[in-house]
N, C-alpha and C positions, 0 to 999 in steps of 0.2 A: 479566477485568480491564478496567477502563475507564481513560481517560486520567489521571484524578485518582489512581487506585491505582498507575498506572505511575509518575507523578511522585513519589508517596510512597515507592515501592520504590527508585527511583533515588536519592532524597535519603538514605534509610537506608543503602543500599549504598555510597554515595560519601562520606557524612559532610558533605554540603553542605546548605544550607537548602532548604526546599521552593520558595522563590521562584527560587533559582538552578537547581534541578532542573527547574522549569517552563520556564525560559528555555532550558535545554539540550535538553529534549525538543521544545519548539516549534522551535528552530533545526534540530534533526535532521529533523523532519518537513518543514520548509520546504526544506531542502537536497535531500531526496529528491524532493519535489514539483517543484522547479525543474529538476532533472536530467531528470525524466520529461517535463516540459513542453517541454524543448529536444529531446526525441526520444532521449535517451540512456538508459542503464540504470545502476543502482546495484548493484554486487556487494559483498556483505558475506561474505567467505570464512568458511565454516562455518555461516553463518546462512541466507543465501539471496540471491536476485536479484530486484530490482524492475525491471520492464520495461514497455514499451508495445507492445501488439499492435494491428494495424490490422484493423478489421472492414469488409468491403466492403458496398456498398449492396445491399439486398435488397428484395423485395416481401413484404408480409404481408397479413393479413386482419383487419379490425375484427371482433371476436367478436360484437358486438351486431348490426351491420348486414350483415356478410358482405362489405362493400365492400373492394376491393383498395386497399392504401395503400403508399406508398413509405417504406422505412426508410432514412434517409441513412447514408452511410459515416461511421465515427467511429473514434476511437482509444480503447483501453481499457487501464487500468493492470492489470498482473498481477504476481503474486509466485510465484516458484518456490523452494520450500524447499531448503536446502542439506543436504549429507550429515550434518553434525553435528547440525543441528536435527531431522532425521528420526530420527536415532539417539536423541537425548534424549527425544523424544516417545514412542518405542516401548519405552523401558526399563520 
């Protein structure tokens, strides 16, 4: 399912127009993104948790030249599925 299909499904399930469903989906994604950007997490009980994990700086190798390179520290968004989502997927 892509974003357009998600919007269409939300519109059908809620009985609102596709335009309104698009705004709702966009607002939801923006709210999650903003919370993660601030370093928080978003818990949706039964669905899962969006969080940010920190990756420390490491060294790696350029596969072409074999030269050692520094890989900077960074933050990475993660999602951990909730109990109900896991149960629904495995039915």
